[in-house]
C-alpha positions as CSV (number, residue, x, y, z in Angstrom):
1,M,8.9,1.1,-1.2
2,P,5.4,1.9,-0.1
3,R,3.8,-0.1,2.7
4,Y,0.1,-0.8,2.9
5,S,0.0,-2.3,6.4
6,T,-1.9,-5.5,6.8
7,A,0.4,-2.2,6.0
8,S,1.7,-0.3,3.7
9,G,-0.3,3.8,4.0
10,N,-5.0,11.8,2.7
11,S,-4.7,15.3,2.8
12,P,-5.8,17.1,6.0
13,H,-7.3,19.7,3.7
14,R,-9.7,17.2,2.1
15,E,-13.2,18.6,1.6
16,S,-15.6,17.8,4.4
17,T,-18.0,15.0,3.8
18,R,-21.5,16.0,2.6
19,G,-24.6,14.0,3.3
20,S,-27.5,13.6,5.7
21,A,-25.7,12.0,8.6
22,S,-27.0,14.7,11.0
23,T,-30.6,14.6,9.7
24,R,-33.0,13.2,12.3
25,V,-36.8,12.4,12.2
26,P,-38.9,14.9,14.3
27,E,-40.6,13.4,17.3
28,K,-44.0,14.6,16.1
29,T,-44.7,15.1,12.4
30,P,-47.4,17.5,11.1
31,S,-49.9,16.2,8.6
32,A,-49.0,16.4,5.0
33,A,-51.8,18.8,4.2
34,S,-50.6,21.3,6.8
35,Q,-47.0,20.8,6.0
36,G,-47.2,21.2,2.3
37,P,-45.1,19.3,-0.2
38,R,-42.2,17.4,1.6
39,R,-38.9,16.6,-0.1
40,V,-37.8,13.0,0.1
41,S,-34.5,11.6,-1.1
42,D,-33.9,11.8,-4.8
43,G,-33.6,8.4,-6.4
44,P,-33.3,6.8,-9.8
45,R,-37.0,7.0,-10.4
46,G,-37.5,10.7,-9.4
47,S,-39.1,10.2,-6.0
48,T,-39.3,14.0,-5.5
49,R,-41.7,14.4,-8.4
50,F,-44.0,11.8,-6.8
51,A,-44.0,13.6,-3.5
52,W,-45.0,16.9,-5.2
53,A,-47.7,15.3,-7.3
54,L,-49.2,13.5,-4.3
55,A,-49.3,16.7,-2.2
56,L,-51.0,18.7,-5.0
57,K,-53.6,15.9,-5.5
58,I,-54.5,15.8,-1.8
59,G,-54.9,19.6,-1.8
60,A,-57.2,19.7,-4.8
61,E,-59.4,16.9,-3.4
62,G,-59.7,18.6,0.0
63,R,-61.1,21.8,-1.6
64,T,-63.8,20.2,-3.8
65,E,-65.3,17.2,-2.0
66,T,-67.8,16.8,0.8
67,A,-67.0,15.3,4.1
68,R,-68.1,11.9,2.9
69,G,-66.1,12.4,-0.3
70,L,-63.1,13.3,1.9
71,R,-63.3,9.9,3.6
72,S,-63.5,8.2,0.2
73,A,-60.6,10.3,-1.1
74,A,-58.7,9.5,2.0
75,M,-59.1,5.7,1.3
76,R,-58.1,6.2,-2.3
77,T,-55.1,8.2,-1.2
78,L,-54.1,5.5,1.3
79,R,-54.3,2.9,-1.5
80,R,-52.2,5.1,-3.7
81,L,-49.7,5.6,-0.9
82,G,-49.6,1.8,-0.4
83,L,-49.1,1.3,-4.1
84,I,-46.3,3.9,-4.2
85,A,-44.7,2.4,-1.1
86,G,-44.8,-1.0,-2.6
87,L,-43.4,0.2,-5.9
88,A,-40.6,2.0,-4.0
89,L,-39.8,-1.2,-2.0
90,L,-39.8,-3.2,-5.3
91,G,-37.5,-0.6,-6.9
92,I,-35.2,-0.8,-3.9
93,G,-35.2,-4.6,-4.2
94,V,-34.6,-4.5,-7.9
95,F,-31.6,-2.3,-7.5
96,A,-30.2,-3.4,-4.2
97,I,-30.4,-7.2,-4.5
98,P,-28.2,-7.5,-7.5
99,T,-25.9,-4.7,-6.2
100,I,-25.3,-6.9,-3.1
101,W,-25.5,-10.4,-4.5
102,G,-25.7,-10.6,-8.3
103,K,-24.7,-8.4,-11.2
104,P,-25.4,-4.8,-10.3
105,W,-27.3,-2.7,-12.8
106,S,-24.4,-0.1,-12.8
107,I,-20.8,-1.2,-13.3
108,E,-19.9,1.7,-11.0
109,H,-21.9,-0.1,-8.3
110,F,-20.0,-3.2,-9.0
111,Y,-16.7,-1.5,-8.6
112,T,-17.9,-0.2,-5.3
113,R,-19.1,-3.6,-4.2
114,V,-15.9,-5.4,-5.0
115,F,-13.9,-2.8,-3.1
116,L,-16.1,-2.6,-0.1
117,E,-16.5,-6.3,0.4
118,F,-12.8,-6.6,0.3
119,L,-12.3,-3.8,2.8
120,L,-15.0,-5.1,5.2
121,R,-13.2,-8.4,5.4
122,H,-9.9,-6.7,6.1
123,P,-10.4,-4.5,9.2
124,M,-6.7,-3.6,9.4
125,L,-6.7,-2.2,5.9
126,L,-9.9,-0.3,6.8
127,S,-8.1,1.3,9.8
128,Q,-5.3,2.4,7.6
129,L,-7.4,3.9,4.8
130,R,-10.0,5.4,7.2
131,V,-12.7,5.5,4.6
132,L,-15.5,4.8,7.2
133,E,-14.4,7.0,10.1
134,P,-15.8,10.2,8.6
135,Y,-19.2,8.6,8.7
136,G,-18.8,7.6,12.4
137,I,-18.3,3.9,11.6
138,R,-15.5,2.6,13.8
139,A,-16.4,-1.0,14.8
140,H,-13.6,-2.4,12.6
141,N,-11.0,-0.7,14.7
142,A,-11.4,-3.2,17.4
143,K,-10.6,-6.2,15.1
144,L,-7.7,-7.8,13.4
145,D,-7.6,-9.6,10.1
146,D,-8.4,-13.3,9.6
147,F,-5.1,-15.0,8.8
148,S,-6.5,-18.6,8.5
149,P,-6.1,-20.7,5.4
150,E,-9.9,-21.1,5.3
151,F,-10.2,-17.3,4.9
152,A,-7.6,-17.3,2.1
153,L,-9.5,-20.0,0.2
154,A,-12.8,-18.1,0.6
155,Q,-11.1,-14.9,-0.6
156,A,-9.8,-16.7,-3.7
157,E,-13.4,-18.0,-4.4
158,R,-14.7,-14.4,-4.2
159,V,-12.0,-13.2,-6.6
160,R,-13.1,-15.8,-9.1
161,S,-16.7,-14.9,-8.7
162,N,-16.1,-11.2,-9.1
163,L,-14.0,-11.7,-12.2
164,A,-16.9,-13.8,-13.7
165,T,-19.4,-11.0,-12.9
166,L,-17.1,-8.3,-14.4
167,H,-17.0,-10.3,-17.7
168,R,-20.8,-10.1,-17.9
169,Y,-20.6,-6.4,-18.6
170,T,-20.2,-5.8,-22.3
171,P,-18.0,-2.9,-23.6
172,E,-21.1,-1.5,-25.3
173,E,-22.9,-0.8,-22.1
174,Q,-19.9,1.1,-20.6
175,T,-18.6,4.6,-21.1
176,E,-15.0,5.1,-22.2
177,S,-13.9,5.8,-18.6
178,E,-15.8,2.7,-17.3
179,R,-14.1,0.5,-20.0
180,F,-10.7,1.7,-18.8
181,S,-11.6,1.1,-15.1
182,S,-12.9,-2.4,-16.1
183,Q,-9.6,-3.2,-17.8
184,V,-7.7,-2.2,-14.6
185,L,-10.0,-4.3,-12.4
186,D,-9.8,-7.2,-14.9
187,W,-6.0,-7.2,-14.8
188,F,-6.0,-7.0,-11.0
189,L,-8.5,-9.9,-10.6
190,Q,-7.2,-12.1,-13.4
191,I,-3.6,-12.1,-12.1
192,Q,-4.9,-13.3,-8.7
193,V,-7.0,-16.0,-10.4
194,D,-3.9,-17.1,-12.4
195,G,-2.0,-17.2,-9.1
196,E,-4.5,-19.4,-7.3
197,P,-2.4,-22.6,-7.7
198,F,0.3,-20.7,-5.7
199,L,-2.0,-19.2,-3.0
200,F,0.0,-20.8,-0.3
201,H,3.5,-20.5,-1.7
202,D,4.4,-17.5,0.5
203,Y,5.9,-17.4,4.0
204,P,3.6,-15.9,6.7
205,L,6.5,-15.9,9.1
206,N,9.6,-14.2,7.6
207,Q,12.1,-11.6,8.7
208,F,11.0,-8.9,6.3
209,E,7.2,-8.5,6.7
210,G,6.2,-11.5,8.8
211,A,3.2,-11.5,11.1
212,Q,5.5,-11.5,14.1
213,T,6.6,-7.9,13.4
214,E,3.8,-6.6,11.2
215,L,1.1,-7.0,13.9
216,P,3.0,-4.9,16.5
217,D,4.0,-2.5,13.8
218,F,0.4,-2.1,12.8
219,M,-0.6,-1.3,16.4
220,I,2.2,1.3,16.7
221,N,2.0,3.0,13.3
222,V,-1.5,2.5,12.0
223,H,-3.9,2.2,14.9
224,Q,-4.7,5.8,15.8
225,V,-5.9,6.9,19.3
226,H,-7.8,10.1,19.3
227,D,-10.3,9.4,22.2
228,A,-11.3,6.9,24.8
229,R,-13.1,4.7,22.2
230,D,-10.0,4.4,20.1
231,A,-8.0,3.5,23.2
232,R,-10.6,0.8,24.1
233,D,-10.3,-0.5,20.5
234,Y,-6.5,-0.7,20.9
235,V,-7.0,-2.9,24.0
236,A,-9.5,-5.0,22.2
237,R,-7.1,-5.6,19.4
238,L,-4.4,-6.7,21.9
239,A,-6.9,-9.3,23.1
240,A,-7.2,-10.5,19.5
241,F,-3.5,-11.2,19.2
242,G,-4.0,-14.7,20.5
243,P,-6.4,-15.9,17.8
244,A,-4.5,-14.0,15.1
245,I,-1.2,-15.7,16.0
246,D,-2.9,-19.0,16.2
247,Q,-4.4,-18.5,12.7
248,V,-0.9,-17.6,11.4
249,L,0.5,-20.8,12.9
250,D,-2.4,-22.8,11.3
251,S,-1.4,-21.2,8.0
252,V,2.3,-22.0,8.4
253,R,1.4,-25.7,9.2
254,Y,-1.0,-25.8,6.3
255,R,1.8,-24.7,4.0
256,A,4.3,-27.0,5.6
257,A,2.0,-30.0,5.0
258,R,2.1,-29.1,1.3
259,G,5.8,-28.7,1.0
260,V,6.1,-24.9,1.5
261,V,8.6,-24.2,4.2
262,P,10.9,-21.1,4.4
263,P,14.6,-21.5,4.3
264,R,16.3,-22.2,7.6
265,F,17.9,-18.8,8.0
266,V,14.4,-17.2,7.7
267,V,13.2,-19.3,10.6
268,E,16.3,-18.2,12.6
269,R,15.6,-14.5,11.9
270,V,12.0,-15.0,13.0
271,R,13.1,-16.6,16.2
272,D,15.4,-13.6,16.9
273,D,12.4,-11.2,16.3
274,V,10.2,-13.2,18.6
275,E,12.8,-13.3,21.4
276,K,13.4,-9.6,21.1
277,F,9.7,-8.9,21.3
278,Q,9.2,-11.1,24.4
279,S,12.2,-9.6,26.3
280,G,11.3,-7.3,29.2
281,G,7.9,-8.7,29.9
282,A,4.6,-6.8,29.7
283,D,5.9,-3.7,31.5
284,Q,8.6,-3.0,28.9
285,N,6.7,-4.4,25.9
286,V,6.7,-2.0,23.0
287,L,2.9,-2.3,22.7
288,V,2.4,-1.1,26.3
289,L,5.0,1.7,26.0
290,E,3.6,3.0,22.7
291,F,0.1,2.9,24.1
292,E,1.2,5.0,27.1
293,R,2.7,7.6,24.6
294,K,-0.6,7.6,22.6
295,L,-2.6,8.1,25.8
296,A,-0.3,11.0,26.9
297,K,-1.5,12.9,23.8
298,L,-5.1,12.9,25.1
299,P,-5.1,15.7,27.7
300,A,-9.0,15.7,27.8
301,L,-9.0,12.1,29.0
302,P,-9.3,11.9,32.8
303,A,-6.2,10.6,34.6
304,G,-8.2,7.8,36.2
305,E,-9.5,6.5,32.9
306,R,-6.1,6.8,31.3
307,D,-4.5,4.7,34.1
308,A,-7.3,2.1,33.8
309,L,-6.8,1.8,30.0
310,L,-3.1,1.5,30.4
311,A,-3.6,-1.2,33.0
312,A,-6.0,-3.0,30.7
313,A,-3.5,-2.9,27.9
314,R,-0.7,-4.3,30.1
315,A,-3.0,-7.0,31.3
316,E,-3.9,-8.0,27.7
317,V,-0.2,-8.1,26.7
318,E,0.4,-10.4,29.7
319,R,-2.7,-12.5,29.2
320,S,-3.0,-12.7,25.3
321,V,0.0,-11.3,23.5
322,L,3.0,-12.8,25.2
323,P,1.4,-16.3,25.5
324,A,0.7,-16.2,21.8
325,Y,4.3,-15.3,21.0
326,A,5.4,-18.1,23.4
327,R,3.3,-20.5,21.3
328,L,4.9,-19.2,18.2
329,A,8.4,-19.6,19.7
330,A,7.6,-23.2,20.8
331,Y,6.7,-24.1,17.2
332,L,9.8,-22.6,15.5
333,P,12.1,-25.6,16.3
334,E,9.7,-27.9,14.6
335,L,9.5,-25.6,11.5
336,S,13.3,-25.3,11.5
337,A,13.7,-29.0,11.4
338,K,11.8,-29.1,8.1
339,A,13.4,-26.0,6.6
340,P,15.7,-26.4,3.6
341,E,19.2,-24.9,3.3
342,E,18.4,-23.9,-0.3
343,V,16.8,-20.5,-0.6
344,G,15.1,-20.2,-4.0
345,V,11.5,-20.9,-4.7
346,W,12.6,-23.5,-7.2
347,T,12.6,-25.9,-4.1
348,L,8.8,-25.5,-3.7
349,P,6.2,-27.6,-5.6
350,D,5.9,-26.2,-9.1
351,G,8.4,-23.6,-8.0
352,S,9.4,-22.5,-11.5
353,L,5.8,-21.9,-12.5
354,Y,5.3,-20.0,-9.3
355,Y,8.3,-17.7,-10.0
356,G,7.1,-17.1,-13.5
357,W,3.7,-16.0,-12.1
358,A,5.4,-13.9,-9.4
359,L,7.4,-12.0,-12.1
360,R,4.2,-11.3,-14.0
361,Y,2.4,-10.2,-10.9
362,H,5.1,-7.8,-9.8
363,T,6.4,-6.4,-13.1
364,T,2.9,-6.5,-14.8
365,S,4.8,-7.6,-17.9
366,E,5.4,-10.8,-19.8
367,L,9.2,-10.7,-19.2
368,G,10.5,-14.2,-18.3
369,A,13.3,-14.9,-15.9
370,D,16.0,-15.1,-18.5
371,A,15.0,-11.8,-20.1
372,V,14.9,-10.1,-16.8
373,H,18.4,-11.5,-15.9
374,E,19.9,-10.2,-19.2
375,L,18.2,-6.8,-18.8
376,G,19.8,-6.6,-15.3
377,L,23.3,-7.4,-16.6
378,A,23.0,-4.8,-19.3
379,E,21.8,-2.1,-16.9
380,V,24.5,-2.9,-14.4
381,A,27.2,-2.5,-17.1
382,R,25.7,0.8,-18.3
383,I,25.4,2.4,-14.9
384,Q,28.8,1.3,-13.8
385,A,30.3,2.9,-16.9
386,E,28.6,6.2,-16.0
387,M,29.9,5.9,-12.4
388,R,33.5,5.3,-13.6
389,S,33.3,8.5,-15.6
390,L,32.0,10.5,-12.7
391,L,34.6,9.1,-10.3
392,A,37.4,9.9,-12.8
393,A,36.1,13.5,-13.0
394,E,36.3,13.7,-9.2
395,N,39.8,12.2,-9.2
396,V,38.6,9.1,-7.2
397,P,40.7,6.0,-8.3
398,I,39.0,2.7,-8.9
399,A,40.3,0.0,-6.4
400,S,41.7,-3.3,-7.5
401,G,40.6,-6.7,-6.0
402,A,42.9,-9.5,-4.8
403,D,43.0,-10.9,-8.4
404,G,44.1,-7.5,-9.8
405,A,40.7,-6.8,-11.4
406,E,38.9,-3.6,-11.0
407,D,36.6,-3.6,-7.9
408,L,34.0,-0.9,-8.2
409,G,32.1,-2.2,-5.2
410,A,35.2,-1.8,-3.0
411,T,35.7,1.7,-4.3
412,L,32.2,2.8,-3.5
413,R,32.4,1.3,0.0
414,A,35.7,3.1,0.7
415,L,34.1,6.3,-0.3
416,H,31.1,5.5,1.8
417,A,33.4,4.9,4.8
418,D,34.8,8.4,4.6
419,E,34.0,10.1,8.0
420,R,33.1,13.3,6.1
421,F,29.8,11.8,5.1
422,H,28.7,10.3,8.4
423,Y,26.8,11.3,11.5
424,P,27.7,10.7,15.2
425,D,26.5,7.3,16.4
426,T,24.4,9.0,19.1
427,D,20.8,9.9,19.8
428,E,21.6,13.4,18.6
429,G,23.2,12.1,15.4
430,R,20.0,10.0,14.7
431,A,17.8,13.0,15.3
432,Q,19.9,15.1,12.9
433,I,19.6,12.4,10.2
434,L,15.8,12.7,10.4
435,A,15.9,16.5,10.4
436,D,18.2,16.5,7.4
437,Y,15.9,14.1,5.5
438,Q,13.0,16.5,6.2
439,A,15.1,19.5,5.0
440,I,15.8,17.6,1.8
441,I,12.1,17.1,1.3
442,D,11.3,20.7,2.2
443,D,13.9,21.9,-0.4
444,A,12.2,19.8,-3.1
445,V,8.7,21.1,-2.6
446,P,9.2,24.5,-4.4
447,R,10.9,22.7,-7.3
448,L,7.8,20.6,-8.1
449,P,5.6,23.1,-10.0
450,A,8.1,23.1,-12.8
451,L,7.6,19.4,-13.3
452,F,4.0,18.7,-12.3
453,G,0.7,20.5,-12.9
454,R,-1.1,18.4,-10.3
455,L,0.4,18.2,-6.7
456,P,-0.9,16.4,-3.7
457,R,-2.6,18.2,-0.8
458,A,-1.4,15.7,1.8
459,P,2.0,16.5,3.5
460,V,4.7,14.0,4.2
461,R,7.0,13.7,7.3
462,V,10.0,11.6,8.2
463,E,10.1,9.1,11.1
464,R,12.4,6.4,12.4
465,V,11.6,2.7,11.7
466,P,10.5,1.3,15.0
467,E,13.5,-0.1,16.8
468,F,12.0,-3.5,17.5
469,K,11.9,-4.3,13.8
470,E,15.0,-2.4,12.5
471,A,17.1,-5.5,12.1
472,G,15.0,-7.2,9.4
473,A,13.4,-4.1,7.9
474,A,14.4,-2.3,4.6
475,G,16.6,0.7,4.7
476,A,13.5,2.8,4.3
477,Y,9.9,2.6,3.4
478,Y,6.8,4.7,3.0
479,M,3.4,4.6,4.6
480,P,0.6,6.4,2.6
481,P,-1.7,8.9,4.3
482,P,-5.2,7.6,5.2
483,L,-8.1,8.8,3.1
484,D,-9.6,10.9,5.8
485,G,-6.5,13.1,6.1
486,S,-6.0,12.2,9.8
487,R,-2.3,11.5,9.3
488,P,0.3,12.6,6.7
489,G,2.3,10.3,4.5
490,I,5.3,9.0,6.4
491,F,8.8,8.2,5.1
492,Y,10.4,5.7,7.6
493,A,14.2,5.8,7.7
494,N,16.0,2.8,9.2
495,L,18.7,3.9,11.7
496,R,19.8,0.4,12.9
497,K,23.4,1.4,12.0
498,V,24.1,5.1,11.7
499,H,27.3,4.4,9.7
500,D,25.0,2.9,6.9
501,V,23.7,6.5,6.3
502,A,26.0,8.5,4.0
503,R,25.1,12.2,3.4
504,Y,25.6,12.0,-0.4
505,Q,23.0,9.1,-0.6
506,M,20.3,10.8,1.4
507,R,18.8,13.0,-1.3
508,T,18.1,10.1,-3.6
509,L,16.5,8.1,-0.8
510,A,14.3,11.0,0.2
511,Y,13.3,11.6,-3.4
512,H,12.3,7.9,-3.8
513,E,10.3,7.6,-0.6
514,A,8.7,11.0,-0.4
515,I,8.8,13.6,-3.3
516,P,8.8,13.4,-6.2
517,G,8.5,9.6,-5.6
518,H,6.1,7.5,-3.5
519,H,4.4,10.2,-1.6
520,L,3.7,12.4,-4.7
521,Q,2.4,9.5,-6.7
522,I,0.3,7.7,-4.0
523,A,-1.1,10.9,-2.4
524,I,-2.1,12.2,-5.9
525,A,-3.8,8.8,-6.6
526,E,-5.7,8.9,-3.3
527,E,-6.9,12.4,-4.1
528,L,-8.1,11.8,-7.7
529,P,-11.7,13.1,-7.9
530,D,-13.1,11.4,-11.0
531,V,-12.1,7.7,-10.7
532,P,-13.6,4.8,-8.8
533,L,-12.3,4.4,-5.3
534,F,-10.6,1.1,-6.0
535,R,-8.4,2.8,-8.6
536,R,-7.2,5.4,-6.0
537,V,-5.7,2.7,-3.8
538,V,-5.1,-0.4,-6.0
539,P,-1.4,-1.4,-5.8
540,F,0.6,-2.3,-8.9
541,T,4.2,-2.8,-7.9
542,A,5.9,-2.0,-11.2
543,F,4.0,1.3,-11.6
544,M,4.5,2.4,-8.0
545,E,8.1,1.3,-7.5
546,G,8.9,2.2,-11.2
547,W,7.7,5.7,-10.6
548,A,9.7,6.1,-7.4
549,L,12.9,5.0,-9.2
550,Y,12.0,7.2,-12.2
551,A,11.6,10.1,-9.6
552,E,15.2,9.5,-8.5
553,R,16.4,10.0,-12.0
554,L,14.1,12.9,-12.7
555,A,15.5,14.7,-9.6
556,A,19.0,14.2,-10.9
557,E,18.0,15.4,-14.4
558,S,16.3,18.5,-13.0
559,G,19.2,19.8,-10.9
560,F,18.0,18.7,-7.4
561,H,21.5,17.5,-6.6
562,P,23.9,20.3,-5.5
563,T,27.2,18.2,-5.9
564,P,28.7,15.5,-8.1
565,L,28.8,13.2,-5.1
566,D,25.0,13.6,-4.7
567,R,24.7,12.5,-8.3
568,L,26.9,9.6,-7.6
569,G,24.5,8.6,-4.8
570,Q,21.7,8.6,-7.3
571,L,23.7,6.3,-9.7
572,D,24.6,4.0,-6.8
573,A,21.0,3.6,-5.9
574,E,20.0,2.9,-9.5
575,L,22.9,0.4,-9.7
576,F,21.7,-1.8,-6.9
577,R,18.1,-1.8,-8.4
578,A,19.6,-3.0,-11.6
579,A,21.6,-5.6,-9.7
580,R,18.3,-6.8,-8.2
581,L,17.2,-8.0,-11.6
582,V,20.3,-10.2,-11.7
583,V,20.2,-11.5,-8.1
584,D,16.4,-12.1,-7.9
585,T,16.4,-14.2,-11.0
586,G,19.7,-15.8,-10.0
587,I,18.3,-17.0,-6.7
588,H,14.9,-18.2,-7.9
589,A,15.6,-19.3,-11.5
590,Q,19.3,-20.1,-11.7
591,R,19.5,-21.7,-8.2
592,W,22.1,-19.3,-6.7
593,S,22.9,-19.7,-3.1
594,R,22.4,-16.9,-0.6
595,E,26.1,-16.5,-0.3
596,Q,26.5,-16.3,-4.1
597,A,23.9,-13.6,-4.3
598,I,25.5,-11.5,-1.5
599,E,28.9,-11.8,-3.1
600,Y,27.4,-10.5,-6.4
601,M,25.9,-7.5,-4.6
602,L,29.2,-6.7,-2.8
603,R,31.3,-7.0,-6.0
604,N,29.0,-4.9,-8.2
605,T,27.4,-2.3,-5.9
606,G,28.4,0.0,-3.1
607,L,26.2,-1.8,-0.5
608,A,27.8,-2.6,2.8
609,E,27.8,-6.2,3.8
610,T,24.9,-5.7,6.3
611,E,22.9,-3.9,3.6
612,A,23.7,-6.5,0.9
613,T,22.7,-9.3,3.3
614,A,19.4,-7.7,4.2
615,E,18.6,-7.0,0.6
616,V,19.3,-10.6,-0.6
617,E,17.4,-12.0,2.3
618,R,14.4,-9.8,1.3
619,Y,14.5,-11.1,-2.3
620,I,14.5,-14.7,-1.0
621,V,11.1,-14.2,0.8
622,M,9.6,-11.9,-1.7
623,P,10.3,-13.5,-5.1
624,G,9.9,-11.1,-8.1
625,Q,9.1,-8.0,-6.1
626,A,12.5,-6.5,-6.4
627,C,12.4,-6.8,-10.2
628,A,9.5,-4.4,-10.4
629,Y,11.5,-1.2,-9.8
630,K,13.8,-1.2,-12.8
631,V,11.2,-2.8,-15.2
632,G,8.7,0.0,-14.2
633,Q,11.3,2.8,-14.4
634,M,12.5,1.7,-17.8
635,K,8.9,1.5,-19.2
636,I,8.2,5.1,-18.0
637,L,11.4,6.3,-19.5
638,E,10.6,4.5,-22.8
639,L,7.1,6.1,-22.9
640,R,8.6,9.6,-22.1
641,E,11.0,9.2,-25.0
642,R,8.3,7.9,-27.3
643,A,6.2,11.0,-26.5
644,R,9.1,13.4,-26.9
645,Q,10.0,11.9,-30.3
646,A,6.4,11.9,-31.5
647,L,5.4,15.4,-30.3
648,G,8.7,17.2,-30.9
649,P,8.4,20.9,-29.7
650,R,4.8,20.2,-28.5
651,F,6.1,17.8,-25.9
652,D,5.2,19.1,-22.4
653,L,7.0,17.3,-19.5
654,R,4.5,18.6,-16.9
655,A,1.6,17.3,-19.0
656,F,3.3,13.9,-19.5
657,H,3.8,13.5,-15.8
658,D,0.2,14.6,-15.1
659,R,-1.1,12.0,-17.5
660,V,1.1,9.2,-16.0
661,L,-0.1,10.0,-12.5
662,G,-3.7,11.0,-13.4
663,N,-5.1,7.5,-13.5
664,G,-3.7,6.0,-10.3
665,A,-1.4,3.0,-10.4
666,L,-1.8,0.9,-13.6
667,P,-0.4,-2.3,-15.0
668,L,2.4,-1.3,-17.4
669,V,0.4,-2.7,-20.4
670,L,-2.5,-0.3,-19.6
671,L,-0.1,2.6,-18.9
672,E,1.4,2.2,-22.3
673,K,-2.0,2.1,-23.9
674,D,-3.1,5.2,-22.1
675,I,0.1,7.2,-23.0
676,D,-0.2,6.2,-26.6
677,A,-3.7,7.5,-26.6
678,W,-2.5,10.7,-25.0
679,I,0.2,11.1,-27.6
680,A,-2.3,10.7,-30.4
681,S,-4.6,13.4,-28.8
682,Q,-1.7,15.9,-28.6
683,R,-0.8,15.8,-32.3
């Protein structure tokens, strides 16, 4: 899954920024007459033409008039200059004022305004995307986001306002490309407006992506330190931890007062995270140790300044960070006392309506809970049948359960336990896992041109999930590259238990998180040259996760797997994504218990108990999200088959992939509309 850090996350070969950032006004400017015509910035009214006409007028008058006439001409010229300046200011006002506050003249300006006003209110996202750093703008890198309920309410109001402004642009005043961008933005804004009644139905503190781990993770993996200013900004952000954690606590209390409290096990997991983070004091805190490593990579920084910065960071952890976490820890018993044992969102006010909205938000479809559940059951049965055939071909018998019934899950776990497929539980073993993941990616790179005409410039590398958050984190996730190319995309592998990593499952995971999965899709989107900036980064879960799951299958279809067991690993991964449809809807719509959901995963997939538990607990705090993978994958497969049937021998798989990826992430309804248009154009 991709992470846009709050995480969440371009090419180092991106073209350099062009502009006038280095232009400076001379200390002494010659007169216009001696300088000749002077170029000024081109604008919508052709300012360059005015400059040329004015200079020629001055020259003509200077040659034909007497000295007295020159004074008169000078006065007329000054009046003309004043008139031109006034008109210029008026023009700027006419264009700038609506661009900032009202309905901009150009819908492209409106797209930019919506995107920029969102970014400017989210400095952490700005730091990840790095869209301002190439212009020397870095003040946001000293700030954290606002986590208060007041900010969330204000943001919801801005979304409503932006949607109303978007609807004031008629289709007739837009180009075809602009109409499509407007449809994308309309869907993105409308689903948020639809979800406003559930604005506070999430859990800011949770074991999967709660603030207690996401804030340190952001500092470690997103905040870059290239010079002394970056280092000072790091320290400034540590000082902001206190207000940020207090805002999170205010948000949790705000929700609790409205009946939104996470299940009790979630509070217990958060408590474990907080205790682990606090252990060892400031000297051994991960934020200090990581900062020391970042500073060590700055050889040009004087040793004295490095020591002073490290001391300042240690002091802020002692003064701001650890006391904030102590306040958080002190509140958790109160939250636990209110927490329910039931785990589904049906326990929340209007919980069933909330879950229906969550499914629409994540799947970008109109599938209801019952339909998703039935789809999951059908896919589980189909994939299990394919796995039985493969196991039979490899002479692997299917185990029987205590009741004598076939137990495919136990069979897969027994295969997974075979020591042939595991690494030593040592630092060397973990390093080898990371190296082998990277080798799988490197092997895939030369295979891509046969499947894609467009490839990303940004590279991707593999890193370990930070140890302080391994327990509650997913088995893997992906962080996109920033837009300035200062860091590659990163595939994070969770090594909390080396025995969880089986060699025959590694290829499929690497294909999902890196190439041809998340990295290929997201890096291509970030590098698209002819779409508005918001479309290069807007997240639609069903498209992004659907593509990554489609990429797993595409790799299998295209011969990326050297052995039948590698193919089994791909089917195993697809199986538990299908099981997600059953379990997610089971928990939140059919009122399954946590234990019932874990038991279903163990009986029907090859997940180990620790993995099944982590997966189920993730679905509990992120309702609907896990359903996006299979729904998105099946839509892409459906559209591919539709194109193949319609075009026959003219069907080009590379062209199909380029079309799917060529518009950035889309709601599935718009993806289908676009592919249908592409099919019609190819006939």
